[in-house]
PDB file of N, CA, C and O in Angstrom:
ATOM      1  N   MET A   1      19.832   6.435   5.599  1.00  0.00           N
ATOM      2  CA  MET A   1      19.838   6.152   6.810  1.00  0.00           C
ATOM      3  C   MET A   1      18.484   5.245   7.273  1.00  0.00           C
ATOM      4  O   MET A   1      18.296   4.194   7.887  1.00  0.00           O
ATOM      5  N   LYS A   2      17.599   6.347   6.568  1.00  0.00           N
ATOM      6  CA  LYS A   2      15.355   5.395   6.978  1.00  0.00           C
ATOM      7  C   LYS A   2      15.560   4.728   6.053  1.00  0.00           C
ATOM      8  O   LYS A   2      14.456   4.184   6.013  1.00  0.00           O
ATOM      9  N   GLU A   3      16.118   4.287   5.206  1.00  0.00           N
ATOM     10  CA  GLU A   3      15.793   2.841   4.619  1.00  0.00           C
ATOM     11  C   GLU A   3      16.101   1.411   4.785  1.00  0.00           C
ATOM     12  O   GLU A   3      15.683   0.374   4.268  1.00  0.00           O
ATOM     13  N   ASN A   4      17.640   1.933   6.364  1.00  0.00           N
ATOM     14  CA  ASN A   4      17.362   0.672   7.147  1.00  0.00           C
ATOM     15  C   ASN A   4      17.433   0.530   9.082  1.00  0.00           C
ATOM     16  O   ASN A   4      17.983  -0.059  10.012  1.00  0.00           O
ATOM     17  N   ALA A   5      16.234   1.754   8.665  1.00  0.00           N
ATOM     18  CA  ALA A   5      16.098   1.642   9.430  1.00  0.00           C
ATOM     19  C   ALA A   5      15.561   0.455  10.871  1.00  0.00           C
ATOM     20  O   ALA A   5      15.932   0.221  12.021  1.00  0.00           O
ATOM     21  N   ASP A   6      14.433  -0.056   9.865  1.00  0.00           N
ATOM     22  CA  ASP A   6      14.133  -1.370  10.639  1.00  0.00           C
ATOM     23  C   ASP A   6      14.434  -2.575  10.819  1.00  0.00           C
ATOM     24  O   ASP A   6      13.618  -3.454  11.096  1.00  0.00           O
ATOM     25  N   LYS A   7      15.541  -2.718  10.691  1.00  0.00           N
ATOM     26  CA  LYS A   7      16.367  -4.238  11.262  1.00  0.00           C
ATOM     27  C   LYS A   7      17.707  -2.808  11.288  1.00  0.00           C
ATOM     28  O   LYS A   7      18.299  -3.118  10.254  1.00  0.00           O
ATOM     29  N   PRO A   8      18.162  -2.042  11.609  1.00  0.00           N
ATOM     30  CA  PRO A   8      19.704  -1.577  11.674  1.00  0.00           C
ATOM     31  C   PRO A   8      20.617  -3.167  12.624  1.00  0.00           C
ATOM     32  O   PRO A   8      20.107  -3.870  13.497  1.00  0.00           O
ATOM     33  N   SER A   9      21.377  -3.232  12.303  1.00  0.00           N
ATOM     34  CA  SER A   9      22.915  -3.638  13.031  1.00  0.00           C
ATOM     35  C   SER A   9      23.891  -3.328  13.017  1.00  0.00           C
ATOM     36  O   SER A   9      24.310  -2.736  12.022  1.00  0.00           O
ATOM     37  N   LEU A  10      25.004  -3.667  14.491  1.00  0.00           N
ATOM     38  CA  LEU A  10      25.141  -3.153  15.194  1.00  0.00           C
ATOM     39  C   LEU A  10      26.589  -2.066  13.690  1.00  0.00           C
ATOM     40  O   LEU A  10      26.785  -0.852  13.754  1.00  0.00           O
ATOM     41  N   LYS A  11      27.152  -2.847  12.803  1.00  0.00           N
ATOM     42  CA  LYS A  11      27.683  -3.199  11.360  1.00  0.00           C
ATOM     43  C   LYS A  11      27.358  -1.517  10.980  1.00  0.00           C
ATOM     44  O   LYS A  11      28.099  -0.541  11.105  1.00  0.00           O
ATOM     45  N   TYR A  12      26.147  -1.598  10.544  1.00  0.00           N
ATOM     46  CA  TYR A  12      25.769  -0.541   9.970  1.00  0.00           C
ATOM     47  C   TYR A  12      25.671   0.335  11.057  1.00  0.00           C
ATOM     48  O   TYR A  12      26.323   1.337  10.762  1.00  0.00           O
ATOM     49  N   MET A  13      25.151   0.455  12.225  1.00  0.00           N
ATOM     50  CA  MET A  13      25.565   1.835  12.986  1.00  0.00           C
ATOM     51  C   MET A  13      27.162   2.092  13.165  1.00  0.00           C
ATOM     52  O   MET A  13      27.745   3.059  12.676  1.00  0.00           O
ATOM     53  N   ASP A  14      27.423   1.661  13.494  1.00  0.00           N
ATOM     54  CA  ASP A  14      28.535   1.383  13.429  1.00  0.00           C
ATOM     55  C   ASP A  14      29.690   2.366  12.302  1.00  0.00           C
ATOM     56  O   ASP A  14      30.797   2.797  12.625  1.00  0.00           O
ATOM     57  N   SER A  15      29.232   2.466  11.405  1.00  0.00           N
ATOM     58  CA  SER A  15      30.099   2.284  10.297  1.00  0.00           C
ATOM     59  C   SER A  15      28.893   4.052   9.565  1.00  0.00           C
ATOM     60  O   SER A  15      29.099   5.023   8.836  1.00  0.00           O
ATOM     61  N   VAL A  16      27.721   3.481  10.391  1.00  0.00           N
ATOM     62  CA  VAL A  16      26.930   5.473  10.163  1.00  0.00           C
ATOM     63  C   VAL A  16      27.641   5.878  11.081  1.00  0.00           C
ATOM     64  O   VAL A  16      28.652   6.370  10.581  1.00  0.00           O
ATOM     65  N   LEU A  17      27.664   5.950  12.404  1.00  0.00           N
ATOM     66  CA  LEU A  17      29.035   6.480  13.007  1.00  0.00           C
ATOM     67  C   LEU A  17      30.311   7.511  13.007  1.00  0.00           C
ATOM     68  O   LEU A  17      30.649   8.631  13.388  1.00  0.00           O
ATOM     69  N   ARG A  18      30.697   6.560  12.441  1.00  0.00           N
ATOM     70  CA  ARG A  18      32.516   5.861  12.280  1.00  0.00           C
ATOM     71  C   ARG A  18      32.716   7.302  10.900  1.00  0.00           C
ATOM     72  O   ARG A  18      33.659   8.085  10.786  1.00  0.00           O
ATOM     73  N   ARG A  19      31.652   7.214  10.181  1.00  0.00           N
ATOM     74  CA  ARG A  19      31.139   8.013   8.647  1.00  0.00           C
ATOM     75  C   ARG A  19      31.365  10.449   9.569  1.00  0.00           C
ATOM     76  O   ARG A  19      31.996  11.502   9.652  1.00  0.00           O
ATOM     77  N   TRP A  20      30.054   9.523   9.945  1.00  0.00           N
ATOM     78  CA  TRP A  20      29.689  10.981  11.022  1.00  0.00           C
ATOM     79  C   TRP A  20      30.922  11.620  11.626  1.00  0.00           C
ATOM     80  O   TRP A  20      30.884  12.846  11.730  1.00  0.00           O
ATOM     81  N   LYS A  21      32.087  10.943  12.069  1.00  0.00           N
ATOM     82  CA  LYS A  21      32.866  11.515  13.172  1.00  0.00           C
ATOM     83  C   LYS A  21      34.462  12.083  11.758  1.00  0.00           C
ATOM     84  O   LYS A  21      35.315  12.959  11.617  1.00  0.00           O
ATOM     85  N   LYS A  22      34.031  11.043  11.189  1.00  0.00           N
ATOM     86  CA  LYS A  22      34.730  11.314   9.553  1.00  0.00           C
ATOM     87  C   LYS A  22      34.706  13.192   9.160  1.00  0.00           C
ATOM     88  O   LYS A  22      35.424  14.165   9.391  1.00  0.00           O
ATOM     89  N   GLU A  23      33.708  12.968   8.612  1.00  0.00           N
ATOM     90  CA  GLU A  23      33.376  13.880   8.777  1.00  0.00           C
ATOM     91  C   GLU A  23      32.801  14.998   9.244  1.00  0.00           C
ATOM     92  O   GLU A  23      32.328  15.955   8.631  1.00  0.00           O
ATOM     93  N   GLY A  24      32.909  14.735  10.632  1.00  0.00           N
ATOM     94  CA  GLY A  24      33.010  16.147  11.594  1.00  0.00           C
ATOM     95  C   GLY A  24      32.078  16.425  12.008  1.00  0.00           C
ATOM     96  O   GLY A  24      31.938  17.630  12.221  1.00  0.00           O
ATOM     97  N   LEU A  25      30.749  15.358  12.409  1.00  0.00           N
ATOM     98  CA  LEU A  25      29.007  16.343  12.481  1.00  0.00           C
ATOM     99  C   LEU A  25      29.346  15.160  14.241  1.00  0.00           C
ATOM    100  O   LEU A  25      29.937  14.218  14.767  1.00  0.00           O
ATOM    101  N   THR A  26      28.215  16.460  14.377  1.00  0.00           N
ATOM    102  CA  THR A  26      28.880  15.866  16.375  1.00  0.00           C
ATOM    103  C   THR A  26      27.982  16.424  16.537  1.00  0.00           C
ATOM    104  O   THR A  26      28.170  16.851  17.677  1.00  0.00           O
ATOM    105  N   THR A  27      26.231  17.093  15.957  1.00  0.00           N
ATOM    106  CA  THR A  27      24.776  17.276  16.213  1.00  0.00           C
ATOM    107  C   THR A  27      24.203  16.635  15.547  1.00  0.00           C
ATOM    108  O   THR A  27      24.518  16.243  14.424  1.00  0.00           O
ATOM    109  N   PRO A  28      23.078  16.388  16.264  1.00  0.00           N
ATOM    110  CA  PRO A  28      21.941  16.071  14.675  1.00  0.00           C
ATOM    111  C   PRO A  28      21.800  17.125  13.728  1.00  0.00           C
ATOM    112  O   PRO A  28      21.912  16.725  12.569  1.00  0.00           O
ATOM    113  N   THR A  29      21.510  18.802  13.902  1.00  0.00           N
ATOM    114  CA  THR A  29      21.354  19.412  12.958  1.00  0.00           C
ATOM    115  C   THR A  29      22.637  19.421  12.112  1.00  0.00           C
ATOM    116  O   THR A  29      22.475  20.112  11.106  1.00  0.00           O
ATOM    117  N   GLN A  30      23.693  18.948  12.188  1.00  0.00           N
ATOM    118  CA  GLN A  30      24.708  18.961  11.527  1.00  0.00           C
ATOM    119  C   GLN A  30      24.754  17.885  10.711  1.00  0.00           C
ATOM    120  O   GLN A  30      25.412  17.985   9.675  1.00  0.00           O
ATOM    121  N   VAL A  31      23.901  16.352  11.093  1.00  0.00           N
ATOM    122  CA  VAL A  31      23.889  15.233  10.119  1.00  0.00           C
ATOM    123  C   VAL A  31      22.843  15.895   9.456  1.00  0.00           C
ATOM    124  O   VAL A  31      22.810  15.833   8.227  1.00  0.00           O
ATOM    125  N   GLN A  32      21.680  16.739  10.287  1.00  0.00           N
ATOM    126  CA  GLN A  32      20.032  16.687   9.080  1.00  0.00           C
ATOM    127  C   GLN A  32      20.371  17.907   7.710  1.00  0.00           C
ATOM    128  O   GLN A  32      19.666  17.966   6.702  1.00  0.00           O
ATOM    129  N   GLU A  33      21.426  18.687   7.928  1.00  0.00           N
ATOM    130  CA  GLU A  33      22.269  20.237   7.157  1.00  0.00           C
ATOM    131  C   GLU A  33      22.630  18.973   6.331  1.00  0.00           C
ATOM    132  O   GLU A  33      21.886  18.698   5.389  1.00  0.00           O
ATOM    133  N   GLN A  34      23.719  18.160   6.597  1.00  0.00           N
ATOM    134  CA  GLN A  34      24.581  17.395   5.937  1.00  0.00           C
ATOM    135  C   GLN A  34      23.865  16.841   4.272  1.00  0.00           C
ATOM    136  O   GLN A  34      24.011  17.020   3.063  1.00  0.00           O
ATOM    137  N   GLN A  35      23.081  16.117   5.214  1.00  0.00           N
ATOM    138  CA  GLN A  35      21.822  15.290   4.207  1.00  0.00           C
ATOM    139  C   GLN A  35      20.454  15.716   3.379  1.00  0.00           C
ATOM    140  O   GLN A  35      19.676  15.084   2.664  1.00  0.00           O
ATOM    141  N   GLN A  36      20.551  17.374   3.910  1.00  0.00           N
ATOM    142  CA  GLN A  36      20.183  17.632   3.364  1.00  0.00           C
ATOM    143  C   GLN A  36      21.030  18.665   1.734  1.00  0.00           C
ATOM    144  O   GLN A  36      20.828  18.850   0.534  1.00  0.00           O
ATOM    145  N   SER A  37      21.822  18.975   2.633  1.00  0.00           N
ATOM    146  CA  SER A  37      22.849  19.611   1.039  1.00  0.00           C
ATOM    147  C   SER A  37      23.270  18.713   0.105  1.00  0.00           C
ATOM    148  O   SER A  37      23.975  19.131  -0.814  1.00  0.00           O
ATOM    149  N   PHE A  38      22.757  16.699   0.200  1.00  0.00           N
ATOM    150  CA  PHE A  38      23.209  15.970  -0.240  1.00  0.00           C
ATOM    151  C   PHE A  38      22.684  15.896  -1.335  1.00  0.00           C
ATOM    152  O   PHE A  38      23.003  15.804  -2.520  1.00  0.00           O
ATOM    153  N   THR A  39      21.683  15.960  -0.620  1.00  0.00           N
ATOM    154  CA  THR A  39      19.569  15.791  -0.964  1.00  0.00           C
ATOM    155  C   THR A  39      19.867  16.396  -2.399  1.00  0.00           C
ATOM    156  O   THR A  39      19.856  15.917  -3.533  1.00  0.00           O
ATOM    157  N   ALA A  40      20.114  17.530  -1.924  1.00  0.00           N
ATOM    158  CA  ALA A  40      20.041  18.233  -3.168  1.00  0.00           C
ATOM    159  C   ALA A  40      20.875  18.086  -4.099  1.00  0.00           C
ATOM    160  O   ALA A  40      20.508  17.646  -5.189  1.00  0.00           O
ATOM    161  N   ALA A  41      22.482  18.512  -3.791  1.00  0.00           N
ATOM    162  CA  ALA A  41      23.599  18.104  -4.854  1.00  0.00           C
ATOM    163  C   ALA A  41      23.400  16.556  -5.171  1.00  0.00           C
ATOM    164  O   ALA A  41      24.453  16.042  -5.547  1.00  0.00           O
ATOM    165  N   LYS A  42      21.853  15.304  -5.090  1.00  0.00           N
ATOM    166  CA  LYS A  42      22.197  14.990  -6.495  1.00  0.00           C
ATOM    167  C   LYS A  42      21.008  15.227  -6.904  1.00  0.00           C
ATOM    168  O   LYS A  42      20.656  14.453  -7.794  1.00  0.00           O
ATOM    169  N   ALA A  43      20.475  15.768  -6.693  1.00  0.00           N
ATOM    170  CA  ALA A  43      19.182  16.356  -7.793  1.00  0.00           C
ATOM    171  C   ALA A  43      19.388  17.121  -8.288  1.00  0.00           C
ATOM    172  O   ALA A  43      18.712  17.376  -9.284  1.00  0.00           O
ATOM    173  N   LYS A  44      20.730  18.180  -7.794  1.00  0.00           N
ATOM    174  CA  LYS A  44      21.724  18.608  -9.078  1.00  0.00           C
ATOM    175  C   LYS A  44      22.242  18.530  -9.974  1.00  0.00           C
ATOM    176  O   LYS A  44      22.399  19.333 -10.893  1.00  0.00           O
ATOM    177  N   LYS A  45      22.679  17.247  -9.771  1.00  0.00           N
ATOM    178  CA  LYS A  45      23.417  16.547 -10.651  1.00  0.00           C
ATOM    179  C   LYS A  45      22.671  15.340 -11.883  1.00  0.00           C
ATOM    180  O   LYS A  45      23.026  14.875 -12.966  1.00  0.00           O
ATOM    181  N   ALA A  46      21.304  15.179 -10.846  1.00  0.00           N
ATOM    182  CA  ALA A  46      20.769  14.517 -12.011  1.00  0.00           C
ATOM    183  C   ALA A  46      19.730  15.420 -13.186  1.00  0.00           C
ATOM    184  O   ALA A  46      19.810  15.198 -14.394  1.00  0.00           O
ATOM    185  N   ASP A  47      18.851  16.362 -12.643  1.00  0.00           N
ATOM    186  CA  ASP A  47      18.560  17.799 -13.749  1.00  0.00           C
ATOM    187  C   ASP A  47      19.921  18.129 -14.500  1.00  0.00           C
ATOM    188  O   ASP A  47      19.831  19.077 -15.279  1.00  0.00           O
ATOM    189  N   GLY A  48      21.141  17.530 -14.410  1.00  0.00           N
ATOM    190  CA  GLY A  48      22.054  18.074 -15.174  1.00  0.00           C
ATOM    191  C   GLY A  48      21.903  17.483 -16.248  1.00  0.00           C
ATOM    192  O   GLY A  48      22.098  17.926 -17.380  1.00  0.00           O
ATOM    193  N   ARG A  49      21.569  16.514 -15.949  1.00  0.00           N
ATOM    194  CA  ARG A  49      21.943  14.821 -17.027  1.00  0.00           C
ATOM    195  C   ARG A  49      20.741  14.739 -18.096  1.00  0.00           C
ATOM    196  O   ARG A  49      20.729  14.763 -19.326  1.00  0.00           O
ATOM    197  N   LEU A  50      19.744  14.633 -17.122  1.00  0.00           N
ATOM    198  CA  LEU A  50      18.041  15.012 -17.868  1.00  0.00           C
ATOM    199  C   LEU A  50      18.233  16.522 -19.018  1.00  0.00           C
ATOM    200  O   LEU A  50      17.881  16.228 -20.161  1.00  0.00           O
ATOM    201  N   GLN A  51      18.675  17.884 -18.884  1.00  0.00           N
ATOM    202  CA  GLN A  51      19.024  18.420 -19.570  1.00  0.00           C
ATOM    203  C   GLN A  51      20.138  18.510 -20.910  1.00  0.00           C
ATOM    204  O   GLN A  51      19.976  19.238 -21.889  1.00  0.00           O
ATOM    205  N   GLY A  52      20.862  17.929 -20.769  1.00  0.00           N
ATOM    206  CA  GLY A  52      21.749  17.826 -21.158  1.00  0.00           C
ATOM    207  C   GLY A  52      21.291  17.438 -22.731  1.00  0.00           C
ATOM    208  O   GLY A  52      20.365  16.628 -22.710  1.00  0.00           O
ATOM    209  N   LYS A  53      21.811  17.909 -24.418  1.00  0.00           N
ATOM    210  CA  LYS A  53      21.550  17.782 -25.367  1.00  0.00           C
ATOM    211  C   LYS A  53      22.594  16.852 -26.120  1.00  0.00           C
ATOM    212  O   LYS A  53      23.501  16.878 -25.288  1.00  0.00           O
ATOM    213  N   PRO A  54      22.827  16.448 -26.635  1.00  0.00           N
ATOM    214  CA  PRO A  54      23.948  15.126 -26.908  1.00  0.00           C
ATOM    215  C   PRO A  54      24.846  16.529 -28.362  1.00  0.00           C
ATOM    216  O   PRO A  54      24.680  17.697 -28.712  1.00  0.00           O
ATOM    217  N   SER A  55      25.487  15.695 -28.603  1.00  0.00           N
ATOM    218  CA  SER A  55      26.579  16.475 -29.520  1.00  0.00           C
ATOM    219  C   SER A  55      26.616  15.915 -30.480  1.00  0.00           C
ATOM    220  O   SER A  55      27.744  15.680 -30.914  1.00  0.00           O
ATOM    221  N   TYR A  56      25.306  15.385 -31.352  1.00  0.00           N
ATOM    222  CA  TYR A  56      25.183  14.494 -33.108  1.00  0.00           C
ATOM    223  C   TYR A  56      23.922  15.264 -33.022  1.00  0.00           C
ATOM    224  O   TYR A  56      23.533  16.104 -32.209  1.00  0.00           O
ATOM    225  N   ASP A  57      23.418  14.776 -34.027  1.00  0.00           N
ATOM    226  CA  ASP A  57      22.279  14.910 -34.956  1.00  0.00           C
ATOM    227  C   ASP A  57      21.458  13.349 -34.718  1.00  0.00           C
ATOM    228  O   ASP A  57      22.389  12.890 -35.379  1.00  0.00           O
ATOM    229  N   LEU A  58      20.909  12.569 -34.513  1.00  0.00           N
ATOM    230  CA  LEU A  58      20.504  11.185 -34.609  1.00  0.00           C
ATOM    231  C   LEU A  58      19.406  11.091 -35.780  1.00  0.00           C
ATOM    232  O   LEU A  58      18.853  10.059 -36.163  1.00  0.00           O
ATOM    233  N   GLU A  59      19.223  12.330 -36.237  1.00  0.00           N
ATOM    234  CA  GLU A  59      17.759  12.266 -37.795  1.00  0.00           C
ATOM    235  C   GLU A  59      19.746  12.743 -38.558  1.00  0.00           C
ATOM    236  O   GLU A  59      19.839  12.076 -39.589  1.00  0.00           O
ATOM    237  N   GLN A  60      20.751  13.358 -38.404  1.00  0.00           N
ATOM    238  CA  GLN A  60      21.608  12.957 -40.229  1.00  0.00           C
ATOM    239  C   GLN A  60      22.134  11.824 -40.018  1.00  0.00           C
ATOM    240  O   GLN A  60      22.360  11.045 -40.944  1.00  0.00           O
ATOM    241  N   ILE A  61      22.490  11.478 -38.395  1.00  0.00           N
ATOM    242  CA  ILE A  61      22.957  10.230 -38.138  1.00  0.00           C
ATOM    243  C   ILE A  61      21.479   8.337 -39.306  1.00  0.00           C
ATOM    244  O   ILE A  61      21.273   7.240 -39.828  1.00  0.00           O
ATOM    245  N   LYS A  62      21.393   8.660 -39.187  1.00  0.00           N
ATOM    246  CA  LYS A  62      20.171   7.998 -39.934  1.00  0.00           C
ATOM    247  C   LYS A  62      20.036   8.166 -41.223  1.00  0.00           C
ATOM    248  O   LYS A  62      19.914   7.206 -41.984  1.00  0.00           O
ATOM    249  N   ARG A  63      20.045  10.200 -41.876  1.00  0.00           N
ATOM    250  CA  ARG A  63      20.626   9.914 -43.162  1.00  0.00           C
ATOM    251  C   ARG A  63      20.996   9.530 -43.689  1.00  0.00           C
ATOM    252  O   ARG A  63      20.614   8.909 -44.681  1.00  0.00           O
ATOM    253  N   ASP A  64      22.657   9.860 -42.951  1.00  0.00           N
ATOM    254  CA  ASP A  64      23.644   9.129 -43.827  1.00  0.00           C
ATOM    255  C   ASP A  64      23.348   7.664 -43.944  1.00  0.00           C
ATOM    256  O   ASP A  64      23.153   7.206 -45.071  1.00  0.00           O
ATOM    257  N   THR A  65      23.291   6.806 -42.792  1.00  0.00           N
ATOM    258  CA  THR A  65      23.571   5.487 -42.929  1.00  0.00           C
ATOM    259  C   THR A  65      22.536   4.684 -44.310  1.00  0.00           C
ATOM    260  O   THR A  65      22.717   3.557 -44.772  1.00  0.00           O
ATOM    261  N   MET A  66      21.434   5.717 -44.732  1.00  0.00           N
ATOM    262  CA  MET A  66      20.947   5.132 -45.460  1.00  0.00           C
ATOM    263  C   MET A  66      20.887   5.183 -47.041  1.00  0.00           C
ATOM    264  O   MET A  66      20.404   4.524 -47.962  1.00  0.00           O
ATOM    265  N   ASN A  67      21.926   6.759 -46.778  1.00  0.00           N
ATOM    266  CA  ASN A  67      22.408   6.712 -48.605  1.00  0.00           C
ATOM    267  C   ASN A  67      24.207   6.577 -48.559  1.00  0.00           C
ATOM    268  O   ASN A  67      24.995   7.051 -49.378  1.00  0.00           O
ATOM    269  N   ASN A  68      24.495   5.830 -47.411  1.00  0.00           N
ATOM    270  CA  ASN A  68      25.500   5.472 -47.178  1.00  0.00           C
ATOM    271  C   ASN A  68      25.370   3.491 -48.472  1.00  0.00           C
ATOM    272  O   ASN A  68      24.818   2.461 -48.085  1.00  0.00           O
ATOM    273  N   THR A  69      25.853   3.623 -49.425  1.00  0.00           N
ATOM    274  CA  THR A  69      25.629   2.600 -50.697  1.00  0.00           C
ATOM    275  C   THR A  69      27.035   1.863 -51.751  1.00  0.00           C
ATOM    276  O   THR A  69      27.085   1.150 -52.753  1.00  0.00           O
ATOM    277  N   ASP A  70      28.007   2.508 -50.859  1.00  0.00           N
ATOM    278  CA  ASP A  70      29.323   2.080 -50.337  1.00  0.00           C
ATOM    279  C   ASP A  70      30.026   0.951 -49.477  1.00  0.00           C
ATOM    280  O   ASP A  70      31.113   1.040 -48.907  1.00  0.00           O
ATOM    281  N   ILE A  71      29.236  -0.039 -49.509  1.00  0.00           N
ATOM    282  CA  ILE A  71      29.582  -1.358 -48.918  1.00  0.00           C
ATOM    283  C   ILE A  71      31.038  -2.034 -49.394  1.00  0.00           C
ATOM    284  O   ILE A  71      30.973  -2.981 -50.178  1.00  0.00           O
ATOM    285  N   LYS A  72      31.841  -1.753 -49.117  1.00  0.00           N
ATOM    286  CA  LYS A  72      33.283  -2.818 -49.256  1.00  0.00           C
ATOM    287  C   LYS A  72      33.391  -4.304 -48.088  1.00  0.00           C
ATOM    288  O   LYS A  72      33.055  -4.546 -46.928  1.00  0.00           O
ATOM    289  N   PHE A  73      33.943  -4.899 -49.014  1.00  0.00           N
ATOM    290  CA  PHE A  73      34.164  -6.248 -49.037  1.00  0.00           C
ATOM    291  C   PHE A  73      35.641  -6.817 -49.146  1.00  0.00           C
ATOM    292  O   PHE A  73      35.835  -8.033 -49.166  1.00  0.00           O
TER     293      PHE A  73
END
């Protein structure tokens, strides 16, 4: 919500309030807790992507490509 705080529109505020109602958020504390858990989950997801290792060996693929002389047309 901070990114739109400079010029909030009624349409934007309405969508925020509707989402809060749908999620059962009725106090500022609940909203802050939800935002913190969302941020933590997002960071964890991003960390998981960065630490993932590919299921292939790029160097082996390069070697195989260089050794492939069986070109057929």
